[in-house]
N, CA, C and O atoms as CSV, one atom per row, in Angstrom:
chain,resi,resn,atom,element,x,y,z
A,1,MET,N,N,9.592,1.036,12.942
A,1,MET,CA,C,8.316,2.036,13.018
A,1,MET,C,C,8.460,3.083,12.382
A,1,MET,O,O,7.513,3.568,11.761
A,2,THR,N,N,9.685,3.654,12.405
A,2,THR,CA,C,10.179,5.070,11.992
A,2,THR,C,C,9.789,4.881,10.639
A,2,THR,O,O,8.792,5.581,10.459
A,3,ARG,N,N,10.101,4.258,9.581
A,3,ARG,CA,C,9.856,4.228,8.291
A,3,ARG,C,C,8.181,4.395,7.962
A,3,ARG,O,O,7.646,5.096,7.103
A,4,LEU,N,N,7.633,3.589,8.853
A,4,LEU,CA,C,5.923,3.845,8.513
A,4,LEU,C,C,5.428,4.979,9.055
A,4,LEU,O,O,4.402,5.439,8.554
A,5,GLN,N,N,6.010,5.615,10.111
A,5,GLN,CA,C,5.528,6.677,10.430
A,5,GLN,C,C,5.872,7.838,9.597
A,5,GLN,O,O,5.149,8.834,9.616
A,6,ARG,N,N,6.937,7.774,8.861
A,6,ARG,CA,C,7.300,8.786,7.903
A,6,ARG,C,C,6.605,8.734,6.713
A,6,ARG,O,O,6.421,9.749,6.039
A,7,GLN,N,N,6.142,7.480,6.345
A,7,GLN,CA,C,5.308,7.363,5.107
A,7,GLN,C,C,3.735,7.710,5.516
A,7,GLN,O,O,2.932,8.009,4.632
A,8,LEU,N,N,3.395,7.658,6.741
A,8,LEU,CA,C,2.179,8.107,7.185
A,8,LEU,C,C,2.325,9.704,7.179
A,8,LEU,O,O,1.369,10.334,6.727
A,9,LEU,N,N,3.282,10.310,7.577
A,9,LEU,CA,C,3.610,11.671,7.690
A,9,LEU,C,C,3.454,12.569,6.293
A,9,LEU,O,O,3.017,13.719,6.285
A,10,LEU,N,N,3.825,11.948,5.296
A,10,LEU,CA,C,3.745,12.268,3.990
A,10,LEU,C,C,2.168,12.451,3.350
A,10,LEU,O,O,1.881,13.169,2.393
A,11,TYR,N,N,1.429,11.786,3.973
A,11,TYR,CA,C,-0.039,11.891,3.672
A,11,TYR,C,C,-0.619,12.980,4.591
A,11,TYR,O,O,-1.747,13.374,4.293
A,12,ASP,N,N,-0.040,13.507,5.625
A,12,ASP,CA,C,-0.598,14.406,6.567
A,12,ASP,C,C,-1.427,13.535,7.394
A,12,ASP,O,O,-2.619,13.835,7.453
A,13,SER,N,N,-1.015,12.488,8.061
A,13,SER,CA,C,-1.690,11.515,8.841
A,13,SER,C,C,-1.346,12.079,10.360
A,13,SER,O,O,-0.248,12.564,10.630
A,14,ALA,N,N,-2.230,11.976,11.142
A,14,ALA,CA,C,-2.150,12.365,12.671
A,14,ALA,C,C,-1.514,11.067,13.436
A,14,ALA,O,O,-2.092,10.129,13.984
A,15,VAL,N,N,-0.272,11.314,13.299
A,15,VAL,CA,C,0.583,10.004,13.846
A,15,VAL,C,C,1.320,10.435,15.109
A,15,VAL,O,O,1.885,11.524,15.205
A,16,THR,N,N,1.284,9.581,16.006
A,16,THR,CA,C,2.318,9.723,17.425
A,16,THR,C,C,2.854,8.385,17.675
A,16,THR,O,O,2.280,7.343,17.360
A,17,SER,N,N,4.160,8.487,18.350
A,17,SER,CA,C,5.059,7.420,18.564
A,17,SER,C,C,4.869,7.358,20.110
A,17,SER,O,O,4.858,8.442,20.693
A,18,GLU,N,N,4.725,6.261,20.817
A,18,GLU,CA,C,4.766,6.120,22.100
A,18,GLU,C,C,5.733,5.130,22.497
A,18,GLU,O,O,5.440,4.007,22.088
A,19,PRO,N,N,6.707,5.193,23.113
A,19,PRO,CA,C,7.718,4.170,23.778
A,19,PRO,C,C,6.970,3.371,24.937
A,19,PRO,O,O,6.254,3.961,25.746
A,20,GLN,N,N,7.143,2.227,24.963
A,20,GLN,CA,C,6.293,1.177,26.022
A,20,GLN,C,C,7.564,0.444,26.495
A,20,GLN,O,O,8.592,0.215,25.858
A,21,PRO,N,N,7.248,0.132,27.761
A,21,PRO,CA,C,8.134,-1.076,28.323
A,21,PRO,C,C,8.349,-2.117,27.381
A,21,PRO,O,O,9.492,-2.553,27.241
A,22,SER,N,N,7.387,-2.584,26.701
A,22,SER,CA,C,7.684,-3.797,25.948
A,22,SER,C,C,8.051,-3.427,24.235
A,22,SER,O,O,8.183,-4.270,23.348
A,23,GLY,N,N,8.119,-2.541,24.146
A,23,GLY,CA,C,8.446,-1.854,22.609
A,23,GLY,C,C,8.006,-0.400,22.420
A,23,GLY,O,O,8.220,0.522,23.207
A,24,THR,N,N,7.223,-0.332,21.015
A,24,THR,CA,C,6.705,1.118,20.643
A,24,THR,C,C,5.527,0.764,20.234
A,24,THR,O,O,5.243,-0.363,19.830
A,25,VAL,N,N,4.499,2.051,20.344
A,25,VAL,CA,C,3.073,1.750,19.961
A,25,VAL,C,C,3.085,3.109,18.875
A,25,VAL,O,O,3.493,4.195,19.286
A,26,LEU,N,N,2.705,2.976,17.767
A,26,LEU,CA,C,2.664,3.943,16.686
A,26,LEU,C,C,0.951,3.964,16.489
A,26,LEU,O,O,0.306,3.085,15.917
A,27,ARG,N,N,0.375,5.254,17.144
A,27,ARG,CA,C,-1.042,5.496,16.730
A,27,ARG,C,C,-1.115,6.646,15.626
A,27,ARG,O,O,-0.545,7.735,15.554
A,28,ASN,N,N,-2.207,5.874,14.628
A,28,ASN,CA,C,-2.541,6.616,13.459
A,28,ASN,C,C,-3.926,7.088,13.872
A,28,ASN,O,O,-4.854,6.311,13.647
A,29,ALA,N,N,-4.142,8.045,14.341
A,29,ALA,CA,C,-5.567,8.616,14.783
A,29,ALA,C,C,-6.432,8.902,13.272
A,29,ALA,O,O,-7.520,8.370,13.050
A,30,ASP,N,N,-5.923,9.590,12.548
A,30,ASP,CA,C,-6.408,10.096,11.503
A,30,ASP,C,C,-5.622,9.511,9.943
A,30,ASP,O,O,-4.740,10.261,9.525
A,31,CYS,N,N,-5.826,8.601,9.345
A,31,CYS,CA,C,-4.902,8.213,8.201
A,31,CYS,C,C,-5.245,9.200,6.991
A,31,CYS,O,O,-6.355,9.388,6.492
A,32,GLY,N,N,-4.014,9.791,6.638
A,32,GLY,CA,C,-4.080,10.602,5.575
A,32,GLY,C,C,-4.230,9.806,4.176
A,32,GLY,O,O,-4.785,10.296,3.193
A,33,ILE,N,N,-3.735,8.677,4.212
A,33,ILE,CA,C,-4.041,7.728,2.964
A,33,ILE,C,C,-5.607,7.427,2.804
A,33,ILE,O,O,-6.097,7.499,1.677
A,34,LEU,N,N,-6.258,7.154,3.706
A,34,LEU,CA,C,-7.617,7.041,3.655
A,34,LEU,C,C,-8.377,8.398,3.248
A,34,LEU,O,O,-9.156,8.481,2.299
A,35,ARG,N,N,-8.043,9.405,4.079
A,35,ARG,CA,C,-8.669,10.667,3.641
A,35,ARG,C,C,-8.292,11.004,2.243
A,35,ARG,O,O,-9.207,11.411,1.527
A,36,TYR,N,N,-7.132,10.908,1.746
A,36,TYR,CA,C,-6.838,11.074,0.346
A,36,TYR,C,C,-7.550,10.094,-0.898
A,36,TYR,O,O,-7.810,10.357,-2.072
A,37,ARG,N,N,-7.696,9.135,-0.267
A,37,ARG,CA,C,-8.842,8.225,-1.389
A,37,ARG,C,C,-10.211,8.686,-1.283
A,37,ARG,O,O,-10.984,8.786,-2.236
A,38,LYS,N,N,-10.511,9.005,0.113
A,38,LYS,CA,C,-11.877,9.438,0.008
A,38,LYS,C,C,-12.465,10.852,-0.610
A,38,LYS,O,O,-13.620,11.122,-0.936
A,39,GLN,N,N,-11.181,11.724,-0.661
A,39,GLN,CA,C,-11.353,12.852,-1.470
A,39,GLN,C,C,-11.404,12.445,-2.892
A,39,GLN,O,O,-12.229,12.978,-3.632
A,40,ALA,N,N,-10.593,11.548,-3.331
A,40,ALA,CA,C,-10.367,11.238,-4.656
A,40,ALA,C,C,-11.761,10.543,-5.157
A,40,ALA,O,O,-12.271,10.863,-6.231
A,41,ALA,N,N,-12.269,9.670,-4.379
A,41,ALA,CA,C,-13.743,9.062,-4.647
A,41,ALA,C,C,-14.735,10.077,-4.922
A,41,ALA,O,O,-15.424,9.937,-5.932
A,42,ARG,N,N,-14.950,11.323,-3.990
A,42,ARG,CA,C,-15.708,12.188,-4.062
A,42,ARG,C,C,-15.372,12.929,-5.372
A,42,ARG,O,O,-16.292,13.526,-5.932
A,43,ALA,N,N,-14.273,12.944,-5.853
A,43,ALA,CA,C,-14.095,13.661,-7.082
A,43,ALA,C,C,-14.215,12.845,-8.301
A,43,ALA,O,O,-13.857,13.328,-9.375
A,44,GLY,N,N,-14.788,11.396,-8.215
A,44,GLY,CA,C,-15.066,10.948,-9.400
A,44,GLY,C,C,-13.912,10.079,-9.808
A,44,GLY,O,O,-14.068,9.483,-10.874
A,45,VAL,N,N,-12.892,9.911,-9.226
A,45,VAL,CA,C,-11.767,8.785,-9.415
A,45,VAL,C,C,-12.402,7.435,-9.218
A,45,VAL,O,O,-13.041,7.150,-8.206
A,46,VAL,N,N,-12.233,6.746,-10.064
A,46,VAL,CA,C,-12.499,5.164,-9.813
A,46,VAL,C,C,-11.374,4.530,-9.197
A,46,VAL,O,O,-10.301,4.380,-9.783
A,47,LEU,N,N,-11.620,4.121,-7.918
A,47,LEU,CA,C,-10.613,3.478,-6.971
A,47,LEU,C,C,-10.752,1.884,-7.551
A,47,LEU,O,O,-11.826,1.351,-7.828
A,48,THR,N,N,-9.446,1.266,-7.666
A,48,THR,CA,C,-9.184,-0.234,-7.865
A,48,THR,C,C,-9.757,-0.946,-6.837
A,48,THR,O,O,-10.466,-1.894,-7.175
A,49,PHE,N,N,-9.578,-0.646,-5.281
A,49,PHE,CA,C,-9.980,-1.463,-4.234
A,49,PHE,C,C,-10.624,-0.670,-3.146
A,49,PHE,O,O,-10.253,0.490,-2.966
A,50,SER,N,N,-11.355,-1.084,-2.567
A,50,SER,CA,C,-12.132,-0.370,-1.744
A,50,SER,C,C,-11.503,0.447,-0.605
A,50,SER,O,O,-11.799,1.585,-0.243
A,51,SER,N,N,-10.499,-0.450,-0.084
A,51,SER,CA,C,-9.492,0.083,1.116
A,51,SER,C,C,-8.381,-0.141,0.929
A,51,SER,O,O,-8.047,-1.158,0.322
A,52,PRO,N,N,-7.422,0.817,1.436
A,52,PRO,CA,C,-5.954,0.578,1.050
A,52,PRO,C,C,-5.467,-0.354,2.498
A,52,PRO,O,O,-4.348,-0.862,2.570
A,53,CYS,N,N,-6.325,-0.453,3.418
A,53,CYS,CA,C,-5.740,-1.201,4.962
A,53,CYS,C,C,-5.177,-2.339,4.719
A,53,CYS,O,O,-4.027,-2.531,5.115
A,54,PRO,N,N,-5.872,-3.314,4.021
A,54,PRO,CA,C,-5.304,-4.697,4.153
A,54,PRO,C,C,-3.964,-4.807,3.571
A,54,PRO,O,O,-2.989,-5.391,4.044
A,55,TYR,N,N,-4.093,-3.976,2.167
A,55,TYR,CA,C,-2.505,-3.799,1.566
A,55,TYR,C,C,-1.275,-3.236,2.318
A,55,TYR,O,O,-0.134,-3.693,2.238
A,56,CYS,N,N,-1.733,-2.023,3.167
A,56,CYS,CA,C,-0.687,-1.412,3.752
A,56,CYS,C,C,-0.143,-2.445,5.032
A,56,CYS,O,O,1.030,-2.647,5.348
A,57,GLN,N,N,-1.333,-3.006,5.634
A,57,GLN,CA,C,-1.095,-3.775,6.786
A,57,GLN,C,C,-0.167,-4.918,6.442
A,57,GLN,O,O,0.848,-5.148,7.100
A,58,GLU,N,N,-0.558,-5.656,5.349
A,58,GLU,CA,C,0.436,-6.738,4.823
A,58,GLU,C,C,1.614,-6.258,4.323
A,58,GLU,O,O,2.625,-6.956,4.403
A,59,LEU,N,N,1.645,-5.100,3.784
A,59,LEU,CA,C,3.197,-4.493,3.099
A,59,LEU,C,C,3.804,-4.265,4.540
A,59,LEU,O,O,4.732,-5.007,4.862
A,60,ASN,N,N,3.414,-3.408,5.344
A,60,ASN,CA,C,4.206,-3.028,6.351
A,60,ASN,C,C,4.937,-4.315,7.585
A,60,ASN,O,O,6.046,-4.318,8.119
A,61,THR,N,N,3.886,-5.217,7.697
A,61,THR,CA,C,4.147,-6.244,8.713
A,61,THR,C,C,5.315,-6.948,7.738
A,61,THR,O,O,6.400,-7.228,8.247
A,62,ALA,N,N,5.105,-7.179,6.564
A,62,ALA,CA,C,6.150,-7.960,5.778
A,62,ALA,C,C,7.519,-7.200,5.958
A,62,ALA,O,O,8.547,-7.765,6.333
A,63,ILE,N,N,7.427,-5.906,5.661
A,63,ILE,CA,C,8.737,-5.019,5.969
A,63,ILE,C,C,9.380,-5.142,7.275
A,63,ILE,O,O,10.603,-5.263,7.339
A,64,ALA,N,N,8.550,-5.117,8.462
A,64,ALA,CA,C,8.983,-5.347,9.773
A,64,ALA,C,C,9.562,-6.640,9.949
A,64,ALA,O,O,10.696,-6.774,10.409
A,65,ALA,N,N,8.834,-7.606,9.604
A,65,ALA,CA,C,9.562,-8.975,9.699
A,65,ALA,C,C,10.783,-9.120,9.147
A,65,ALA,O,O,11.539,-9.903,9.722
A,66,ARG,N,N,11.302,-8.387,7.863
A,66,ARG,CA,C,12.647,-8.456,7.458
A,66,ARG,C,C,13.617,-7.480,8.195
A,66,ARG,O,O,14.832,-7.680,8.166
A,67,TYR,N,N,13.137,-6.558,8.771
A,67,TYR,CA,C,14.006,-5.501,9.402
A,67,TYR,C,C,13.865,-5.499,10.867
A,67,TYR,O,O,14.867,-4.936,11.309
A,68,VAL,N,N,13.213,-5.808,11.677
A,68,VAL,CA,C,13.182,-5.779,13.185
A,68,VAL,C,C,13.893,-7.153,13.632
A,68,VAL,O,O,14.026,-8.057,12.808
A,69,GLU,N,N,14.301,-7.274,14.828
A,69,GLU,CA,C,14.579,-8.337,15.411
A,69,GLU,C,C,13.518,-9.471,15.623
A,69,GLU,O,O,12.314,-9.307,15.824
A,70,SER,N,N,14.225,-10.692,15.536
A,70,SER,CA,C,13.455,-11.628,15.435
A,70,SER,C,C,12.400,-12.008,16.475
A,70,SER,O,O,11.379,-12.655,16.241
A,71,ASP,N,N,12.782,-11.526,17.635
A,71,ASP,CA,C,11.975,-11.735,18.910
A,71,ASP,C,C,10.835,-10.623,19.142
A,71,ASP,O,O,10.077,-10.524,20.107
A,72,VAL,N,N,10.923,-9.788,17.957
A,72,VAL,CA,C,9.938,-8.548,18.097
A,72,VAL,C,C,8.595,-8.832,17.178
A,72,VAL,O,O,8.571,-9.081,15.972
A,73,THR,N,N,7.705,-8.746,17.912
A,73,THR,CA,C,6.318,-9.105,17.138
A,73,THR,C,C,5.497,-7.571,16.827
A,73,THR,O,O,5.152,-6.723,17.650
A,74,VAL,N,N,5.343,-7.570,15.412
A,74,VAL,CA,C,4.434,-6.519,14.874
A,74,VAL,C,C,3.131,-6.814,14.740
A,74,VAL,O,O,2.799,-7.894,14.252
A,75,SER,N,N,2.105,-5.785,15.205
A,75,SER,CA,C,1.008,-6.201,15.047
A,75,SER,C,C,0.428,-4.702,14.679
A,75,SER,O,O,1.062,-3.662,14.855
A,76,CYS,N,N,-1.030,-4.804,14.080
A,76,CYS,CA,C,-1.780,-3.653,13.661
A,76,CYS,C,C,-3.153,-3.854,13.915
A,76,CYS,O,O,-3.671,-4.932,13.624
A,77,GLU,N,N,-3.944,-2.732,14.538
A,77,GLU,CA,C,-5.381,-2.903,14.955
A,77,GLU,C,C,-5.856,-1.743,14.095
A,77,GLU,O,O,-5.292,-0.654,13.987
A,78,GLN,N,N,-7.069,-2.169,13.452
A,78,GLN,CA,C,-7.633,-0.942,12.764
A,78,GLN,C,C,-8.701,-0.435,13.482
A,78,GLN,O,O,-9.437,-1.147,14.166
A,79,ALA,N,N,-8.855,1.094,13.324
A,79,ALA,CA,C,-10.247,1.252,14.267
A,79,ALA,C,C,-10.415,2.767,13.414
A,79,ALA,O,O,-9.491,3.554,13.208
A,80,GLY,N,N,-11.552,2.904,13.073
A,80,GLY,CA,C,-12.322,3.992,12.490
A,80,GLY,C,C,-11.524,4.413,11.217
A,80,GLY,O,O,-11.470,3.690,10.222
A,81,ASP,N,N,-10.899,5.645,11.308
A,81,ASP,CA,C,-10.131,6.051,9.978
A,81,ASP,C,C,-8.787,6.257,10.377
A,81,ASP,O,O,-8.162,7.269,10.059
A,82,GLY,N,N,-8.160,5.027,11.291
A,82,GLY,CA,C,-6.844,5.063,11.680
A,82,GLY,C,C,-6.520,3.483,12.151
A,82,GLY,O,O,-7.277,2.552,11.875
A,83,CYS,N,N,-5.408,3.350,12.826
A,83,CYS,CA,C,-4.932,2.245,13.180
A,83,CYS,C,C,-3.933,2.478,14.164
A,83,CYS,O,O,-3.548,3.600,14.492
A,84,THR,N,N,-3.514,1.392,14.635
A,84,THR,CA,C,-2.513,1.317,15.739
A,84,THR,C,C,-1.392,0.243,15.621
A,84,THR,O,O,-1.733,-0.924,15.816
A,85,TRP,N,N,-0.295,0.467,15.371
A,85,TRP,CA,C,0.631,-0.551,15.245
A,85,TRP,C,C,1.611,-0.614,16.632
A,85,TRP,O,O,1.929,0.369,17.301
A,86,ARG,N,N,1.948,-1.805,16.853
A,86,ARG,CA,C,2.740,-2.051,17.875
A,86,ARG,C,C,3.878,-3.008,17.493
A,86,ARG,O,O,3.716,-3.892,16.652
A,87,ALA,N,N,5.132,-2.783,18.195
A,87,ALA,CA,C,6.399,-3.521,17.860
A,87,ALA,C,C,6.731,-3.858,19.228
A,87,ALA,O,O,7.067,-2.961,20.001
A,88,GLU,N,N,6.658,-5.278,19.667
A,88,GLU,CA,C,6.883,-5.556,21.191
A,88,GLU,C,C,7.560,-6.732,21.109
A,88,GLU,O,O,7.435,-7.629,20.276
A,89,SER,N,N,8.407,-6.637,22.200
A,89,SER,CA,C,9.318,-7.783,22.512
A,89,SER,C,C,9.176,-8.226,23.794
A,89,SER,O,O,9.052,-7.380,24.679
A,90,PRO,N,N,9.171,-9.637,24.125
A,90,PRO,CA,C,8.649,-10.216,25.226
A,90,PRO,C,C,10.106,-9.920,26.426
A,90,PRO,O,O,9.973,-10.002,27.647
A,91,HIS,N,N,11.183,-9.640,25.851
A,91,HIS,CA,C,12.467,-9.394,26.561
A,91,HIS,C,C,12.372,-7.589,26.973
A,91,HIS,O,O,12.335,-6.699,26.125
A,92,VAL,N,N,12.352,-7.418,28.208
A,92,VAL,CA,C,12.540,-5.925,28.777
A,92,VAL,C,C,13.499,-6.093,29.545
A,92,VAL,O,O,13.435,-6.562,30.681
A,93,ASP,N,N,14.452,-5.725,28.980
A,93,ASP,CA,C,16.108,-5.968,29.846
A,93,ASP,C,C,16.974,-4.404,29.646
A,93,ASP,O,O,18.196,-4.329,29.778
A,94,GLY,N,N,16.212,-3.378,29.355
A,94,GLY,CA,C,17.002,-2.112,29.106
A,94,GLY,C,C,17.593,-1.998,27.682
A,94,GLY,O,O,18.212,-0.986,27.352
A,95,GLU,N,N,17.421,-2.934,26.922
A,95,GLU,CA,C,17.744,-2.704,25.710
A,95,GLU,C,C,16.641,-1.947,24.613
A,95,GLU,O,O,15.584,-1.620,25.153
A,96,ASP,N,N,16.726,-1.709,23.517
A,96,ASP,CA,C,15.684,-1.223,22.506
A,96,ASP,C,C,14.953,-2.353,22.440
A,96,ASP,O,O,15.332,-3.242,21.678
A,97,ALA,N,N,13.636,-2.545,23.317
A,97,ALA,CA,C,12.887,-3.602,23.230
A,97,ALA,C,C,12.040,-3.400,21.913
A,97,ALA,O,O,11.366,-4.372,21.572
A,98,ALA,N,N,11.988,-2.356,21.188
A,98,ALA,CA,C,11.205,-2.478,19.842
A,98,ALA,C,C,12.064,-2.993,18.768
A,98,ALA,O,O,11.557,-3.229,17.672
A,99,GLY,N,N,13.287,-3.185,18.970
A,99,GLY,CA,C,14.208,-3.728,17.868
A,99,GLY,C,C,14.823,-2.723,16.921
A,99,GLY,O,O,14.281,-1.633,17.102
A,100,SER,N,N,15.653,-2.679,16.079
A,100,SER,CA,C,16.098,-1.530,15.336
A,100,SER,C,C,15.570,-1.886,14.029
A,100,SER,O,O,15.769,-3.008,13.563
A,101,PRO,N,N,14.915,-1.003,13.418
A,101,PRO,CA,C,14.453,-1.079,11.936
A,101,PRO,C,C,15.552,-1.311,10.953
A,101,PRO,O,O,15.365,-1.748,9.818
A,102,HIS,N,N,16.851,-0.953,11.524
A,102,HIS,CA,C,18.082,-1.101,10.592
A,102,HIS,C,C,18.872,-1.870,11.559
A,102,HIS,O,O,19.225,-1.496,12.677
A,103,ARG,N,N,19.135,-3.140,10.911
A,103,ARG,CA,C,20.210,-3.853,11.774
A,103,ARG,C,C,21.609,-3.464,11.506
A,103,ARG,O,O,22.058,-3.184,10.394
A,104,ALA,N,N,22.322,-3.472,12.730
A,104,ALA,CA,C,23.798,-3.060,12.315
A,104,ALA,C,C,24.692,-4.117,11.759
A,104,ALA,O,O,24.601,-5.299,12.092
A,105,ARG,N,N,25.430,-3.725,11.028
A,105,ARG,CA,C,26.292,-4.724,10.041
A,105,ARG,C,C,27.503,-4.667,10.761
A,105,ARG,O,O,27.791,-3.731,11.507
A,106,ALA,N,N,28.294,-5.750,10.529
A,106,ALA,CA,C,29.841,-5.504,11.073
A,106,ALA,C,C,30.387,-4.488,10.535
A,106,ALA,O,O,30.309,-4.268,9.326
A,107,GLY,N,N,30.982,-3.770,11.329
A,107,GLY,CA,C,32.110,-2.579,10.821
A,107,GLY,C,C,31.282,-1.440,11.083
A,107,GLY,O,O,31.814,-0.337,10.954
A,108,ASP,N,N,29.796,-1.513,11.507
A,108,ASP,CA,C,28.925,-0.240,11.480
A,108,ASP,C,C,29.308,0.380,13.000
A,108,ASP,O,O,28.800,1.434,13.383
């Protein structure tokens, strides 16, 4: 979730991260990527697709599937000009329930 949060912050998105008992919730209340595209369209830029959201969701879900623990479920709900991402694990045992975005390797 940290990588996604940093990506959204590059576009000056209104992003907050909230730890939950089952994992992490990343709220993007005002997506800077959408705002940037709307400004570009108003300036006359021809956009190749109507919304970046489906691409962003597919890309970041695939990245999460590769780098978070196998029992962590990553989901995204779109709402208005933002979205809410969740990384949740059914196991709440005091460990990092959201899983690590960077799996430790032997010797790390």
